[in-house]
C-alpha positions in Angstrom: 0.0 0.0 0.0 1.4 3.4 -1.0 0.4 7.0 -0.2 -0.2 8.6 -3.6 -1.5 12.1 -2.7 -3.3 14.3 -0.3 -6.4 15.8 -1.9 -9.2 18.1 -1.0 -12.8 17.7 -2.3 -14.4 21.1 -2.8 -17.8 20.1 -4.3 -20.0 17.4 -5.8 -18.1 17.5 -9.1 -14.8 16.8 -7.4 -16.3 13.9 -5.5 -17.7 12.4 -8.7 -14.4 12.9 -10.5 -12.3 11.2 -7.8 -14.7 8.3 -7.8 -14.6 8.0 -11.6 -10.8 8.1 -11.7 -10.5 5.5 -8.9 -12.9 3.3 -10.6 -10.7 3.0 -13.7 -8.0 1.1 -11.7 -8.1 -2.6 -11.0 -6.5 -2.1 -7.5 -8.2 -0.9 -4.3 -7.9 2.8 -3.7 -8.8 4.1 -0.3 -8.9 7.5 1.4 -8.1 8.3 5.0 -9.7 11.3 6.6 -9.0 11.5 10.3 -10.1 8.1 11.7 -12.2 7.2 8.7 -11.2 4.9 5.9 -13.3 5.3 2.7 -13.5 3.5 -0.6 -12.7 6.1 -3.2 -14.5 4.1 -5.9 -17.7 5.0 -4.1 -19.2 8.4 -4.6 -21.2 8.0 -1.4 -18.0 7.1 0.4 -16.3 10.2 -0.8 -19.2 12.4 0.0 -19.5 10.9 3.5 -16.4 12.8 4.7 -17.8 16.2 3.6 -16.4 19.0 1.5 -13.2 20.9 2.3 -11.5 18.2 4.3 -8.2 16.7 3.3 -8.1 13.0 2.3 -4.9 10.9 2.1 -5.2 8.7 -1.0 -3.7 5.2 -0.7 -3.3 2.8 -3.6 -3.1 -1.0 -2.8 -0.5 -1.8 -5.5 3.3 -2.1 -5.4 3.9 -0.8 -8.9 5.4 2.7 -8.7 4.4 3.6 -12.2 0.7 3.0 -11.3 1.1 5.3 -8.3 2.7 8.0 -10.5 -0.1 7.7 -13.0 -2.8 8.1 -10.3 -0.9 11.0 -8.7 -0.9 12.8 -12.1 -4.6 12.2 -12.6 -5.3 13.8 -9.2 -3.0 16.7 -9.8 -5.6 19.5 -9.7 -7.2 18.1 -6.5 -4.0 17.8 -4.6 -3.4 20.0 -1.5 -0.7 22.6 -2.0 2.7 21.8 -0.5 2.2 18.1 -0.8 
């Protein structure tokens, strides 16, 4: 499992986009927000943490190139300084 990025969901469109991106991968992709672990392939899971909170994105795959690809797809949602 590798930490890919820290993102912030600002609105419903961001939540749908994250879920759509995550759904294209064969591996599990989870988000950690405080003490909660959410399935990023689920729009309801993403929405359950609320807007404006930071989410650490974890990819359950040991291929670094896959992590880089996902990081690139989430670029505009990443928290500054991460």
